[in-house]
C-alpha angles and dihedrals in degrees: 000000000000116000114241113243121234114253114231122206129192116248114278116183108149095184096046109131120224122225090211108022115209119254120240089244091061091054096056121079116246092237096044115134090237089068090052091054091049094047095048094050090046088060100052129084110252096182093114089055094045090053089064089070122086123211126249132046127067124333119280132216109266111263091221090060093046092048092051092049092048095047093048090047090055091046088056093044096253112138106153113100090216092053090049089051090052091048092057088058101040111020113081093211092054091043090055093044092049092044088234092305112142111205113185124232093262091056091049092049093048090049097052096033099045115015102030099039098080097039101040093098092052090053091045091052091051091053091050091049090049090053090048091053089053089053093243094124143011127238091200103054111055138162119213127203137155139212138185118244120196113237123230090247138119110274094207104049102076141143120215122204092210090054091054091049091048093050092048091050089052090051091051092050094047092044090053090048091051090049092049091048093049090049091052092050100037107020095162095052091047095045113128135148095258133013115250119267112236096182087112126019135189136171095275095049093046094048092048093046094047089047092055093046092048092049092048093051096040098103099029136091104259130189109260094232091050090051091051091048091049093049091048091050091049093051100040116019101072091049092044091052090053088051092048091049091052091047092049090054089055091046090053093185096326122118098227148005139185117251091220093050110022093188091060117093125202107253135171105255127202111274115266127215089281090057087243102159100160127130113281133180109263152124135259108234118198118197132185118202138187120192089345093306118121108240102170136013135183133180120218138184091207114092095206116092094204091063095045097050097077092053090046091054091046090055090051092051090048093051099044104029 
């Protein structure tokens, strides 16, 4: 009978104290991407970011540390502020990058939403220029392409420019019909040198016209449907025209927008795995690349690439003049 061999296990003593505990730096490989992130950010000028801080009060987390943590989080596909907070407490790479600082999720959100928002492009441009100096990309030979990104907005709360135009055209037609009816019933009261022009209408013109029609028909026998239409127009049209005017300002030449994200335009997205190719609220992102590095980016509410290209090129000239 064969003798059973003794099983040997490596030492496992979780609570064993170390006389000389290892440093975090020793535990991270020399060629790890986290070191690249740290080195690159150490080389760029963060003065625009530092200017976003006001003096006084308690001490703040250093913006360089927060920027490194945020950039590395995005590199590793971590976007949630709560997950980033957890990473600075549990992930050795984040702990090293943050030098054992532990910013909470509110601090991270304030940093990227308030302080970093207006200076992010300046920092991005510095990184691109640094890569260009190292010969890793060219600022003269670029490739431009665009894509549609779906917005985090409600798909069913939308405003359509064509719908506004259609509603205003209906108002014009009905206003003209009311005027013609009043003139046929009370020609003397409606008499004026020239008939009103309803090519364009606004709140003031509608209120004045409805007032004249109402006054002319006040003491006359009026068709019930006409009276109902006149009363409805009096109650709703001026307010609706104010609403349409405000919506047209938001549209600013576009044909649609989402009520929960007014910058998002309804665009036809690429079909997903469900073959769901309907219009969705989104943005048109234009990107310039060189040797697979992103050199320039712009975000547009217009779905047509031919109209976004000039603005995209203007942004490039502005960044790398």
